[in-house]
C-alpha positions in Angstrom: -22.1 -3.7 14.7 -19.8 -3.7 11.7 -17.1 -5.8 13.3 -17.6 -8.8 15.5 -20.7 -9.8 17.5 -22.9 -7.6 19.7 -21.0 -8.8 22.7 -17.7 -7.9 21.1 -19.0 -4.4 20.5 -19.2 -3.9 24.3 -15.4 -4.5 24.7 -12.7 -2.0 24.1 -9.5 -2.5 22.2 -7.7 -2.5 25.5 -9.2 -6.0 26.1 -6.8 -8.5 24.6 -9.7 -10.6 23.2 -11.3 -7.6 21.6 -8.0 -6.5 20.1 -7.5 -9.9 18.6 -10.9 -9.8 17.0 -10.3 -6.3 15.6 -7.0 -7.5 14.1 -8.7 -10.5 12.5 -11.4 -8.3 11.1 -8.9 -5.9 9.6 -7.6 -8.7 7.4 -11.0 -9.6 6.0 -12.8 -6.3 6.0 -10.5 -3.3 6.4 -13.2 -0.6 6.1 -15.3 -2.2 8.8 -12.2 -2.5 11.0 -11.5 1.2 10.5 -15.0 2.1 11.7 -14.8 -0.2 14.7 -11.3 1.1 15.7 -12.7 4.7 15.4 -15.7 3.7 17.6 -13.5 2.2 20.2 -11.2 5.2 20.3 -14.2 7.5 20.6 -15.5 5.4 23.5 -12.2 5.6 25.3 -12.0 9.3 24.8 -15.5 9.9 26.1 -14.8 7.7 29.1 -11.7 9.8 30.0 -13.8 13.0 29.5 -16.4 11.7 32.0 -13.7 10.7 34.4 -12.2 14.2 34.3 -15.6 15.8 34.8 -16.3 13.7 37.8 -12.9 14.5 39.3 -13.5 18.2 38.7 -17.1 18.4 40.0 -17.4 15.8 42.8 -15.4 16.1 46.0 -14.1 12.9 47.7 -16.3 11.7 50.5 -16.4 9.2 53.3 -18.5 6.9 51.2 -15.7 6.6 48.5 -14.1 3.2 48.4 -12.7 0.8 45.9 -16.0 -0.8 45.2 -17.8 2.5 44.5 -15.0 3.7 42.3 -15.1 0.4 40.3 -18.9 0.8 39.9 -18.5 4.4 38.7 -15.8 3.4 36.2 -18.0 0.6 34.9 -21.0 2.9 34.6 -18.8 5.5 32.7 -17.6 2.7 30.3 -21.2 1.6 29.7 -22.3 5.2 28.9 -19.3 5.7 26.7 -20.0 2.5 24.7 -23.6 3.6 24.2 -22.8 7.1 23.1 -19.8 6.2 20.8 -20.5 5.6 17.1 -23.4 8.0 16.8 -23.7 9.8 13.5 -21.8 13.1 13.3 -19.6 12.2 16.3 -15.9 12.0 16.9 -15.9 8.5 15.4 -17.0 9.7 12.0 -14.2 12.3 11.9 -11.7 9.6 12.8 -13.0 7.3 10.1 -12.7 10.1 7.5 -9.1 10.9 8.6 -8.1 7.2 8.5 -9.7 6.6 5.1 -8.0 9.7 3.8 -4.6 8.4 5.0 -5.3 5.0 3.5 -6.5 6.4 0.2 -9.9 4.9 0.9 -13.4 6.2 0.3 -17.0 5.6 1.2 -18.9 2.8 -0.4 -20.9 5.3 -2.4 -19.6 7.2 -5.3 -17.4 10.2 -4.4 -19.5 13.4 -4.7 -18.6 15.0 -7.9 -19.7 16.0 -11.3 -18.4 18.5 -13.9 -19.4 20.3 -17.0 -17.7 17.6 -19.0 -19.9 15.0 -17.4 -17.3 13.2 -15.4 -18.4 11.3 -12.3 -15.9 9.8 -9.9 -15.9 6.5 -8.0 -13.9 5.9 -4.9 -10.7 3.8 -4.8 -10.9 0.5 -2.8 -8.5 0.1 0.0 -6.9 -2.9 1.5 -3.2 -2.0 1.1 -1.0 1.1 0.9 -2.4 4.2 -0.8 -5.7 2.4 -1.4 -4.2 -0.4 -3.5 -5.9 -3.8 -3.0 -3.0 -6.1 -2.2 -3.9 -8.9 -4.5 -5.1 -7.4 -7.7 -3.3 -4.1 -7.9 -0.3 -5.5 -9.9 -2.7 -7.4 -12.2 -4.7 -4.2 -12.8 -1.5 -2.3 -13.7 -0.3 -5.0 -16.1 -3.7 -5.5 -17.7 -4.1 -1.9 -18.7 -0.5 -1.0 -19.5 -0.8 -1.3 -23.3 -4.0 0.8 -23.4 -2.5 3.4 -21.2 0.6 3.6 -23.3 -1.5 4.2 -26.4 -3.3 7.0 -24.5 0.1 8.4 -23.4 1.2 8.6 -27.1 -1.9 10.6 -27.8 -1.8 13.0 -24.8 1.7 13.0 -23.4 0.3 12.1 -20.0 2.4 9.2 -18.5 0.7 5.9 -18.7 1.2 5.3 -15.0 -0.8 8.5 -14.2 -3.8 7.3 -16.2 -3.6 3.8 -14.8 -3.5 5.3 -11.3 -6.6 7.5 -12.1 -8.4 4.5 -13.6 -7.6 2.6 -10.4 -8.8 5.4 -8.2 -12.1 5.8 -10.2 -12.9 2.1 -10.5 -11.5 0.8 -7.2 -8.8 -1.0 -9.0 -11.4 -2.5 -11.4 -13.6 -3.9 -8.7 -16.5 -1.4 -9.1 -17.4 -1.4 -12.8 -20.4 0.7 -13.6 -23.0 -1.8 -14.8 -26.3 -1.8 -16.5 -29.4 -3.1 -14.7 -28.9 -6.5 -16.3 -25.3 -6.7 -15.0 -23.7 -5.8 -18.4 -20.3 -4.1 -17.7 -19.7 -0.6 -19.1 -15.8 -0.9 -19.0 -16.0 2.8 -17.9 -12.9 3.0 -15.9 -12.9 6.8 -15.6 -16.5 7.4 -14.6 -17.3 9.6 -17.7 -21.0 10.5 -18.0 -22.9 10.3 -21.3 -23.8 13.9 -22.2 -26.1 15.1 -25.0 -23.2 14.8 -27.5 -22.4 11.2 -26.8 -23.6 8.8 -29.5 -22.4 5.5 -28.1 -23.9 3.0 -25.7 -24.9 4.1 -22.2 -25.7 2.6 -18.9 -27.7 4.2 -16.1 -26.4 3.9 -12.5 -27.0 5.5 -9.1 -24.4 8.1 -8.2 -23.9 10.9 -5.7 -23.3 14.5 -6.7 -22.7 17.7 -4.7 -25.4 20.3 -5.2 -24.9 23.6 -3.3 -22.3 21.9 -1.1 -24.5 18.9 -0.2 -24.4 15.3 -1.5 -27.5 14.4 -3.5 -28.2 10.8 -4.6 -29.4 10.6 -8.2 -29.4 8.3 -11.3 -27.1 9.3 -14.2 -26.3 8.0 -17.7 -22.7 6.9 -18.2 -20.8 6.1 -21.3 -20.4 2.4 -22.0 -17.5 0.8 -24.0 -16.8 -2.6 -25.6 -13.5 -2.8 -23.7 -11.3 -1.1 -21.2 -9.0 0.0 -24.0 -11.9 2.0 -25.5 -12.3 3.7 -22.1 -8.7 4.8 -22.1 -9.0 6.0 -25.7 -12.1 8.0 -24.9 -10.4 9.5 -21.8 -7.5 10.6 -24.0 -10.0 12.3 -26.4 -11.6 14.1 -23.4 -8.2 15.4 -22.2 -7.2 16.5 -25.7 -10.6 17.9 -26.9 -11.6 20.1 -23.9 -9.8 23.4 -23.4 -10.4 23.2 -19.7 -7.8 20.3 -19.5 -5.0 22.2 -21.1 -3.3 22.7 -17.7 -3.7 18.9 -17.1 -1.7 18.2 -20.3 0.9 20.8 -19.3 1.3 19.3 -15.9 1.4 15.7 -17.2 5.0 14.9 -16.1 4.4 15.5 -12.3 2.0 13.3 -10.4 1.0 16.0 -7.8 0.7 18.6 -10.5 -1.4 16.4 -12.7 -3.8 15.5 -9.9 -4.0 19.1 -8.8 -4.7 20.3 -12.3 -7.5 17.8 -12.7 -9.1 19.1 -9.6 -8.8 22.7 -10.5 -10.2 21.9 -14.0 -13.4 20.6 -12.3 -12.8 16.9 -12.8 -13.9 16.4 -9.3 -15.6 18.3 -6.5 -14.2 16.2 -3.7 -11.8 18.6 -1.9 -9.4 15.8 -1.2 -9.5 14.4 -4.8 -6.0 15.6 -5.7 -4.4 14.2 -2.6 -6.2 10.8 -2.9 -5.3 10.5 -6.6 -1.7 11.4 -6.0 -1.4 8.6 -3.5 -2.9 6.0 -5.9 -0.6 7.2 -8.7 2.4 6.8 -6.5 1.3 3.3 -5.6 1.0 2.6 -9.4 4.5 3.9 -10.0 5.9 1.7 -7.2 4.1 -1.3 -8.7 5.5 -0.6 -12.1 9.0 -0.3 -10.7 8.6 -3.5 -8.8 7.4 -5.5 -11.8 9.7 -3.9 -14.3 
């Protein structure tokens, strides 16, 4: 069980104690709390389905009494708890919807890949639009100068690029690292193709092949600093004809994110929506900090 003890897993959110545990877990591990909330909702839903089926198929009899009804309800709850949370069930769909609304993503790399060798990483989520509440403002401030230099080269607003770097790197918390732990400073998840002459790191990633996620190991570009990552991203946007629309849409967050997705920067069908939310968070942070 992702949240709480095994005993806690047998309780539903309608139980005050279980609800308190769920709230506590949400503060320390939001993603686990999302999965547990989804599991509990699925269990409640299944319990109601079984109750409706019993009412529709079983006629009331002389043996019905409060004790037998209570026993039946407890049995239904036990079955619902055992069946909830299975792979591919309603709980998984609820988790995906909640994570989409929160700007979150799975722990693995977001399935992607493009002819330009770009590989995306998911944004972390502990606050609005996927922004970690404690380090988001620091992330924006730390990369502002590098993003402004990239803006001068591309015309893309610095906040948009900071937002994309935040989305790709989980607000800097998931740097692509070499086997010995050496950081790559690769904030945009750009792969090292045949034409790349700089340093590289190899890391596990997930790509979509024929519509299915495939786990593989890929070579990623490595930089001496985050500023170099921004500069290389700017060169990618300028040097590839496929990103002309991105440069043209550079003044509108939704247009910028949509153009990136249409250009093949990501294969995640929700990439543009997720990126737009993180960019809007970045814009709010910039306004708040001046």
